[in-house]
C-alpha positions in Angstrom: 106.0 37.8 217.8 109.2 36.7 219.5 108.6 35.7 223.3 110.5 38.4 225.4 111.5 36.3 228.3 110.2 39.0 230.6 107.5 39.0 233.2 105.7 41.3 235.4 104.9 40.4 239.0 102.1 42.2 240.7 102.1 42.4 244.4 100.4 44.8 246.9 101.7 45.8 250.3 101.3 48.7 252.7 102.6 52.2 251.6 105.2 51.9 254.2 106.4 48.5 253.2 106.2 48.6 249.4 109.3 50.8 248.9 111.4 48.6 251.3 110.4 45.5 249.3 111.0 47.4 245.8 114.4 48.6 247.0 115.6 45.1 248.2 114.6 43.3 245.0 116.3 46.0 242.7 119.4 45.9 245.0 119.6 42.3 244.8 119.7 42.3 241.0 116.7 39.9 240.9 114.5 42.6 239.2 115.2 45.7 237.0 112.5 48.0 238.1 109.5 48.4 240.4 106.6 50.9 239.9 104.6 51.7 243.0 101.2 53.0 242.8 98.6 54.0 245.3 95.4 51.8 244.9 92.2 51.1 247.0 91.7 47.5 247.5 88.4 45.9 248.4 88.5 42.1 249.2 87.0 39.5 251.5 89.1 38.4 254.3 88.1 35.8 256.8 84.4 36.4 256.1 84.4 40.2 256.2 84.5 42.6 253.3 87.6 44.8 253.7 88.6 48.2 252.2 91.8 49.8 252.5 94.6 51.8 250.9 97.7 49.8 249.7 100.5 50.1 247.2 100.6 48.1 243.9 104.1 47.2 243.0 104.6 46.4 239.4 107.8 44.3 239.2 109.7 43.7 236.1 112.2 40.8 235.8 113.4 38.0 233.6 111.1 34.9 233.5 114.0 32.8 234.9 114.2 35.1 238.1 110.5 34.6 238.9 110.9 32.0 241.6 113.7 33.9 243.3 111.8 37.2 243.2 108.5 35.4 244.6 110.7 34.1 247.4 112.1 37.5 248.0 108.8 39.2 248.2 107.5 36.5 250.7 110.5 36.9 252.9 110.0 40.6 253.3 106.2 40.8 253.2 104.2 41.4 256.2 100.8 40.1 254.9 99.8 36.5 255.9 98.7 35.9 252.3 100.4 38.5 250.0 99.2 39.0 246.6 101.8 37.7 244.2 100.9 37.1 240.6 102.9 36.7 237.6 102.1 37.9 234.0 104.1 37.2 230.8 105.2 40.0 228.9 104.7 38.9 225.2 106.3 41.9 223.6 107.2 45.6 223.9 109.8 48.2 223.1 113.0 46.1 222.2 115.4 48.7 224.0 113.2 48.6 227.1 113.0 44.8 227.1 116.9 44.7 226.6 117.3 47.1 229.6 115.4 44.8 231.8 117.5 41.7 230.8 120.8 43.8 231.3 119.5 45.1 234.7 118.8 41.7 236.1 121.0 38.9 237.3 123.8 41.1 238.7 123.7 43.0 241.9 124.3 46.7 241.9 
């Protein structure tokens, strides 16, 4: 299978902040799309078990835009240590992959 050149970046944020981050990333032309899903997170922070509602952002972009997208997330994010993980997309529906490629790299 041919490598797609696309990645998905996963990041969580507050329900209020996720749409702000998503809109800025899309408006900048760095990413083609951001899905925002409500999630319940359970994690250890500074020795305590924490449980809270957050929003999971599934961010789609070109592999070459990864560094700039990560910097954009960090700049806008309120968390001290935001979740930012990158997953390669090894394939998919060709017209959708093409849409992501066409939708990134150029603002607006």
